[in-house]
C-alpha positions in Angstrom: 18.3 -37.9 67.4 18.7 -37.0 63.6 17.3 -34.2 62.1 16.1 -34.3 58.6 17.1 -31.4 55.8 14.4 -30.3 53.7 15.8 -29.8 50.2 16.3 -26.3 49.2 13.6 -25.1 47.0 14.9 -23.6 43.6 14.7 -19.6 43.6 12.1 -18.7 40.9 13.6 -17.0 37.9 13.0 -13.1 37.3 11.6 -13.2 34.0 11.9 -10.2 31.9 7.9 -9.1 32.3 8.4 -8.7 36.0 10.9 -5.9 35.1 9.5 -4.3 32.1 5.7 -5.4 32.2 3.4 -6.7 29.3 5.9 -4.1 26.7 8.6 -7.1 27.1 5.8 -9.4 25.2 5.6 -6.9 22.4 9.2 -6.3 22.1 9.6 -7.4 18.6 7.0 -5.2 17.5 8.1 -2.1 19.3 11.9 -2.6 18.5 11.4 -3.1 14.9 9.1 0.2 14.9 11.8 2.2 16.6 14.6 1.1 14.5 13.0 0.5 11.3 10.3 3.5 11.1 10.3 6.2 14.0 14.4 6.5 14.0 14.5 6.9 10.1 11.7 9.1 10.0 13.2 11.4 12.6 16.6 11.6 10.7 14.7 12.5 7.6 12.7 15.5 9.4 16.0 16.6 11.0 18.0 16.6 7.8 15.1 18.6 6.1 16.2 21.6 8.1 19.8 21.4 7.1 21.5 22.6 4.1 24.3 21.4 1.5 27.5 23.1 2.7 29.6 22.6 -0.4 29.9 19.9 -3.5 31.9 17.6 -1.3 29.4 17.5 1.7 25.9 15.8 1.5 24.4 17.4 4.7 25.4 19.9 7.5 23.0 20.8 10.4 25.2 23.5 12.6 22.4 25.8 11.1 18.8 24.9 11.0 15.9 26.5 8.9 13.1 25.8 6.7 14.8 26.9 3.5 14.7 23.7 1.9 11.0 23.4 1.8 10.7 26.2 -1.0 13.8 25.1 -2.6 12.2 21.7 -3.2 8.9 22.8 -4.2 10.2 23.8 -7.6 8.1 23.8 -10.7 9.1 20.1 -11.9 8.9 18.7 -8.4 5.1 20.1 -8.1 4.0 18.8 -11.8 6.0 15.4 -10.9 4.2 15.4 -7.7 0.7 15.8 -9.2 1.5 13.0 -11.7 2.5 10.8 -8.9 -0.9 11.3 -7.1 -2.8 10.7 -10.2 -0.7 7.2 -10.7 -1.1 6.4 -7.1 -5.2 6.9 -7.2 -5.9 5.2 -10.4 -3.6 2.5 -9.5 -5.4 2.2 -6.3 -8.7 2.3 -8.1 -7.8 -0.1 -10.7 -6.4 -2.7 -8.2 -9.5 -2.7 -6.2 -11.7 -3.2 -9.2 -9.6 -6.0 -10.6 -9.0 -7.6 -7.0 -12.7 -7.3 -6.0 -14.4 -9.9 -7.9 -11.3 -12.0 -7.6 -11.4 -12.1 -3.9 -15.0 -12.7 -4.0 -14.8 -15.8 -6.4 -11.7 -16.8 -4.1 -13.7 -16.5 -1.1 -17.0 -18.0 -2.0 -16.8 -19.8 -5.2 -13.6 -21.8 -4.8 -13.6 -25.2 -2.8 -11.9 -24.7 0.4 -9.5 -27.5 -0.6 -8.4 -25.8 -3.5 -8.3 -22.5 -1.8 -4.4 -22.6 -0.5 -3.2 -23.4 -4.2 -5.1 -20.4 -5.3 -3.8 -18.1 -2.7 -0.2 -19.3 -3.3 -0.6 -18.7 -6.9 -1.4 -15.0 -6.0 1.8 -14.9 -3.7 3.7 -16.3 -6.0 5.1 -12.9 -7.4 6.1 -11.9 -4.1 8.6 -14.7 -3.7 10.2 -13.1 -6.9 12.4 -9.9 -6.5 10.7 -6.3 -7.1 12.9 -5.2 -9.7 13.3 -8.9 -11.6 9.4 -8.5 -11.8 9.4 -5.0 -13.1 12.2 -6.0 -15.6 9.9 -8.7 -16.9 7.5 -6.1 -17.8 10.2 -4.1 -19.6 10.9 -6.8 -21.9 7.1 -7.3 -22.2 6.3 -4.1 -23.4 9.0 -3.4 -25.5 8.5 -2.8 -29.2 10.1 -6.0 -30.2 8.7 -8.1 -27.4 6.1 -10.8 -27.2 3.1 -8.7 -26.5 4.0 -6.3 -29.3 4.7 -9.2 -32.0 1.4 -11.2 -30.6 -0.8 -8.1 -31.2 0.7 -7.3 -34.4 0.2 -11.2 -35.4 -3.4 -10.6 -34.7 -4.0 -7.4 -36.5 -4.8 -5.5 -33.2 -1.6 -3.2 -34.0 -0.2 -1.7 -37.6 3.3 -1.2 -35.7 5.2 -2.1 -33.0 3.9 -1.4 -29.7 5.2 2.0 -28.3 4.0 2.4 -24.7 7.5 1.8 -23.3 8.7 4.7 -21.0 5.3 6.4 -20.8 3.1 7.0 -17.8 0.9 4.1 -19.1 3.7 1.6 -19.1 4.3 2.9 -15.4 0.5 2.2 -14.7 0.6 -1.0 -15.7 3.7 -2.0 -13.7 2.2 -0.5 -10.4 -1.1 -2.2 -11.0 0.7 -5.7 -11.2 3.4 -5.1 -8.7 0.7 -4.3 -5.9 -2.3 -6.3 -7.0 -1.9 -8.9 -4.6 -1.6 -6.4 -1.6 -5.4 -5.4 -2.8 -6.1 -9.2 -3.2 -5.1 -10.8 0.6 -7.0 -8.3 2.6 -10.5 -8.7 0.5 -10.4 -12.2 0.5 -9.9 -12.6 4.4 -12.6 -10.0 4.7 -14.9 -11.4 2.4 -14.5 -14.8 3.7 -15.1 -13.6 7.2 -18.4 -11.8 6.1 -20.3 -14.9 7.0 -22.1 -17.6 4.9 -25.2 -17.6 7.1 -25.8 -13.8 6.4 -25.7 -14.6 2.6 -28.1 -17.0 2.8 -30.3 -15.4 4.9 -30.7 -12.5 2.4 -31.1 -15.0 -0.4 -34.1 -16.4 1.9 -35.6 -12.9 2.5 -36.0 -12.6 -1.5 -32.5 -10.7 -2.2 -31.1 -11.9 -5.2 -26.8 -12.3 -5.7 -26.4 -8.3 -6.6 -28.4 -7.2 -3.9 -26.8 -9.4 -1.3 -23.6 -8.3 -2.4 -24.4 -4.9 -2.1 -26.4 -4.8 0.9 -24.5 -7.7 2.8 -21.2 -8.6 1.6 -19.4 -5.6 0.8 -20.4 -3.5 4.0 -19.3 -6.5 5.9 -15.9 -6.6 3.5 -15.5 -2.6 3.9 -12.5 -3.2 6.4 -10.9 -5.2 4.0 -11.3 -2.4 1.2 -9.8 0.5 3.5 -7.0 -2.1 4.4 -6.2 -3.0 0.9 -6.7 0.8 -0.3 -3.9 1.7 2.3 -1.6 -1.3 1.8 -1.7 -0.4 -2.1 -1.6 3.6 -2.1 1.0 4.7 0.5 3.9 2.4 -1.0 3.1 3.0 -4.4 3.1 6.8 -3.6 6.6 6.5 -3.0 7.7 3.8 -5.4 10.6 4.8 -7.8 11.7 1.4 -9.1 8.8 0.9 -11.6 9.1 4.6 -12.6 12.7 4.3 -13.4 12.3 1.1 -15.1 9.2 1.5 -17.2 8.7 5.0 -17.1 12.0 6.9 -18.1 11.6 10.8 -18.4 7.9 11.2 -19.5 6.6 8.7 -16.5 8.8 10.0 -13.6 7.3 10.2 -10.1 8.6 11.9 -7.0 10.2 9.0 -5.5 12.8 9.1 -8.4 13.3 12.8 -7.7 14.1 11.9 -4.0 16.3 9.1 -4.8 18.1 11.6 -7.3 18.8 14.0 -4.6 20.2 11.5 -2.2 22.3 9.3 -4.6 23.2 11.9 -7.5 23.0 15.3 -6.3 24.1 14.5 -2.9 21.8 17.1 -1.5 20.4 15.3 1.5 18.5 18.3 3.0 16.4 18.7 -0.3 15.7 15.1 -0.5 14.4 15.2 2.9 12.4 18.1 2.7 10.8 16.4 -0.7 10.3 13.0 1.5 8.8 14.9 4.2 6.0 16.8 1.6 5.5 13.4 0.2 4.8 11.8 3.6 2.3 14.8 4.6 1.0 14.8 1.2 0.2 10.8 1.5 -1.3 11.6 5.2 -3.5 14.5 3.8 -4.9 12.5 1.1 -5.5 9.4 3.2 -7.1 11.7 5.7 -9.6 12.9 2.8 -10.3 9.3 1.7 -11.2 8.4 5.3 -13.5 11.7 5.7 -15.0 10.8 2.6 -15.6 7.1 3.4 -17.3 8.2 6.7 -19.5 10.7 4.9 -20.5 7.9 2.2 -21.5 5.4 5.4 -23.4 8.2 7.2 -25.4 8.9 4.1 -26.0 5.1 3.2 -27.4 4.5 6.6 -29.4 7.8 6.6 -31.0 6.4 3.2 -31.6 2.9 4.3 -33.1 3.7 7.8 -36.8 3.4 8.2 -38.6 6.1 10.0 -40.7 5.0 13.0 -44.3 7.0 13.4 -45.8 6.3 17.0 -43.2 3.6 17.4 -44.5 2.0 14.2 -42.0 1.7 10.7 
């Protein structure tokens, strides 16, 4: 009697999720955060407690202390820091003022078939190197550049344009460089706010401005917050725009930090300056969130309808 042997079933392969769980699926995310954010930030924190032992050595960490922080808080650093905060806040506000009507027009007025082209035009500057874009503004804002000659030909200026290597030039450069980071989240938020809600507002007698203020803008507030964060945080640490367009009179904190690392070779003071900038940025962002929550609470209180015996 012949016996029939069953074919051997292949053993199931052990997947990575069996050993690491759901974290294996998110490996690219936490690996990127670990190697490009957490570890570099930890090194900056560690180096800020070190010191420069001699003129040929950039950092020594055999003796840790807080001495570099008072050294970093020099008069030039403090004045440059407050100038940086002003440029960052004003740049974020200008980006919001410019991006809000443009994102509204893009999300509501532009036909869906043409939105892809409009979004591509918004993203075109991001396809060009950051330094090259800033150098383009250096050429445009120069006294013998196109903008200066054009304004003189129209009679708007009596002489050459004289704003290059000033804070005004830096302000123009940062608004141009970071404006797409404000437009994109605003467009997504306004587009997701819902056409039906706006139509319902119109049906109830509200005009375009009232519908925008009472329906569209509150629904788009997450986009406003995201756009402000995406612009303010990198703008606060920008040093390329200030170096190319600002010169000595339009310097920002990022330049001072880069000079400590690259020119002075004093990594401890540079790391202390970087930590002061990071902590200050977090404080400003926290105050912004607190003011936003307070404004939302006041608005909700003003718009609420009091009830008396169960009736409005």
